[in-house]
N, C-alpha and C positions, 0 to 999 in steps of 0.2 A: 589267300586273303579274300575275305568276302567283300563284295562290292556294296557300296552304300545303296540304300533303298531310294534315294533321291535321284530322279532322272537328271542326266547331265547332258549338256550340249557342248560342242567344240566349235571354235571360230578360227578359220584361217584368214589372216588379214592381208589384204592387198591395198595398194594406194587408192584404187578406185572402187573395189568391190570386196564383199565379205562372203566367204563360203561357210555355211553352217551345217553341221551334222549332229545327230542325236545318237548317243551311245546305244548300240544293240537295237537300233530301230532304223527303218528305211527312210524316214523323213529327212529331206535335205532342203536347203534354201540357199539361193544366191541373191544377194541384195547389194544395193549401192552403198558405198562407205561414205555416207553423208548424214547430216542431221535428220533429214526425213527418213532415210534408210534405217537409222538407228531406232527411231520411234516405231517404225513398222516391224523391225526385228524384235523389239521388246514385246509388242503385242503378239507376234507369232510365238515367241517363247512361252508366253503366258497360256496361250491356247494349247500348246503342247505340254503344259504342266511341268515346265522345267524350273528347277530351283537352283541348280549349280551350273555355272558356265565357265569353261576353260578357254583361254585365248593365248596365243603366242605373241611375245613381245616382238614388235616389228618396226624398230626405228622411230617410234612415236606415232605411227599411223593407227595404232590400236587404242591410244589414250582417249579420244573422244567417245568411242563406243563403250569403253570400260566405264567412263564417268557416267554415261547415260544409263547403263544397265545397273550400276550400283545405286544410282539415284532412284531407280525404279524398283529397288528391293532385291535384286538378284545377288547371289553369292558369286563373285567373279574371282577366278584364280588366274593370275598372269604367269605363264610358264616362259622360261628362257628356251631359246631354240635347242640348246644342247640337251635339255631335259627331254624334249619330245623326240629328238634323234636317238637318245639312249633308250627310250621306251620302245621305239620302233625296232632298233637293233636287237634288243632283248627278246622281242616277240618274233623276230625273223621276218619283219615286214620290209621289203626292199622297194616295192613299187611306190611311186611318189607323184601325186598331183594335188591340186588344191582340195578336192573332195576327200581324197584319202587322208591328207594332212588334217582336215577338219575332224574326221572320224577318230584319228589318233589322238588329237587333243581332247576330244570328248571322253575317250577311254582313260586318258591321263587324269582328267577331272574326276571321273567316277572313282578311280582307285587312290586318289589322294586322301590320306588318312587325316592329316592335320591341316586345317585351313586357317591361316592367320587373319586377324582383323585387317580390314583395308586401311591403308595409310591415311593420315590426316589430309583431307582435301585441300587445306590451306597450303600444305607443303608442296603439293603438286604444282601450283602456280609459282611458288617461290623457286622450285627446282628448274622450271622452264626459264625464269629470269636469270638464275645463276648460270645456267648453261650458256645463255647469250653472253654473259660477262666472261665466262671462260673462253668462249670462242673469240671474243674481242682480244683477250690476252694472247691467244694463239696467233691472231692476225698481227698483233704488234711484234711478236717474235719473228714472224715471217718477213715483215717490213724491215726489221733491223738486219736480218740476213741479206736481204736484197740491197740495203744501203751499204753494207760492208763490202759487197762484191761488185758494186757499181762504180766504174771509173770516171764516168761523165759527171762533172759537178752539177750541171743543170738537172740531170735526171735523178741524181742522188738527192737533190733538194726536194724533189717530188715525194720521195719516200720519207724524208725527214719531216716534211709538212704533214704527211698522212699519219706518221707516228704521233705527232703532237695532237692531232685531231682525235685519234683513237684513244690516247691517254686521257684526254678531257672527257670523252664519252664514257670511258671505263670508270673514271672517278665519280662521275655524276650518276651513272646507273647503279654502281655499288651503294652509293649513299641512299638512293631511292629504295633499293632492296632492303637495306638495314632499317630504314624508316618504316617500311611496310611491315617488317617483322615485328618491330617494337610497338606497333599499334595493338598487338595482341599481348596482354599482360603475361600469360603463361609462357609464351614463346620468348618474350623479352627476358623473363626470369631464367629460363633454361639457357638462353644465349649468354647471359652474364655468368652463369655457373660454369659453362664450358670455357669461356674466355678467362676465367679466374685462374686456370691452370697455367703455371709459368711456362712460357714458350709457345702457348697457343694464341696466335694473333686473331684479330677480328675476322679476317678472310677465312682462316682455317675453321674458326668457331662457326661461322655461317655455313660452311660446307658440311660440317658434322651435323649441325642442327637440321639442315634441309635434306641432306642425302642419307641420314641415318636416324629415322624417326624412332628406331628401337633403343636409342641411347638412354641409358639409365633404367631400362626395363628388362634387360636380359643379363645373363652372366658374363663375366669377363672373357671366358672361352668363346662364347657365342658371338660377342661383339667383335672380337679379333677375327673370327672366321668370316663374318659378314664383310669386313673390310679387306679380306684377303691377306691378313697379316699373321694368320695362325700357321705355324710350321707343321706340315703333315709328315707322318712316318713313311718310309719307303724301305721296309724290311721284308725279307723273304727267307724262311728257313734260317740258315746260319749267317746270311748276308745282312749287314746293317748299313743301309744306304743313308745318304745325307738327307736331312730334312729340308723341305722346300715349301715356300708359300705359293699359292696359286688361286686363280679365280677371284671372287669378291668384287667390291665396288671400286673400280679403278680410279675414278675421279676423287673419291675420298682418300684413297691410299696415296695418291700423288700429293694432295694437300698435306697429309700427315708426314710424308717423307720430307717435304720442304720445311715444315715446321720443326720436325725432329732434328734436321741437320743443324739448324741454328741453336735449338734448345740444348742439344747434346754437347755443344762447345761453349755456350755462354749463359743461357737463360735459366736452365733448370738444374739445380745442384744434384738431384737424384739421377737425372738422365746423364749428366756429365760423369758421375761416378760409375753408372752402368756401362757407358761407352768405354771408359778407361779400363774397367775391369775385364770387359770382353776382349778388347784389343790386346791387353796385356796377356790374356790367356791364349792368344794366337788367332783369334777370330778375325776374318777379313773386315775391312771397313763397311762394306755393304751389309754383311750379316749383322754387325753391331748396330748399324743404322736401322735395319728392319726391327731389331729387338727394341730399340729406343722408340720407334714409331708405335710399335705394339704397346709398349708400356705407357706411352703418352695417352693412347686411346683408352687404356684401362684406367688411368688416372681420371680422365674425363668421365667415363662411365660411372666410376665410383662417386665422384662429386655430384653428378646429377641424381644418382640413386639416393644419396644421403640428403640432398637438398641444401647442402652447406658449401660455401666457397672453398677453394683450395687454400691450404695453409702449408707454406714451405717447411719441410722438415729436412734437416741435414742428414745425409746418409749415415748409417751406422758404420 
């Protein structure tokens, strides 16, 4: 595969510093991971005539520099760590340090054939808010577990009070997030379309809108794969292995599982029929539930593509 004629840089992200390398060139840079460092980095990349920048996702530490570089006109590709490791393994590169990693990321950026458009910057802020809401939800679950295992009434009351406090915060923050989304007419319209599918509640609709900006813009197979709900073959020669789902966006998948569980038993006639048909054919509950979650996401994708709300149809 021929490399792109565009010079590419790679950034290895740390909490306090950034290591930068340029593909097939000796120039390197180490700079502070701060707003001032990001501005200096942008100027340095311009002097080096860099057009494309690769960076590895690093628990959110990469997000400020990605935003700065995109605002300054650079094409930025965010790689998952597994992608960079696979590239290194394929090329037989075993040595590892920050400078080597930066060079590997630069090479990955150079050899990437398809570069997708950057996500809507509005959704990045909403995603951060949604993550906090999800973390509060997880905290409530932890407090409930502590409450159940605590035998001292006084100490148990501490956890019960904390649960009530966090529930109030959760309700308020979710309302603020929905209100912020609805201030944008296009996002409010998309949210209503997603929520129109029977069984998709507002919480699930927000998760899909915020964490899957591709919704309604890609094929049903692609959207299922992005969510980690597409079954992959596992065959070799005469062996036919079981299909498995893997990877994808775990937070969206969890929201879809929760919604599909209720929808497959009560809220969506087509999912109820699908679940019953699969289990009658001998499929385990979890396999049938995965199929229902996938089908629910496909329903949502179709509704957004067409731009018309869901209309309940009785299964044939």
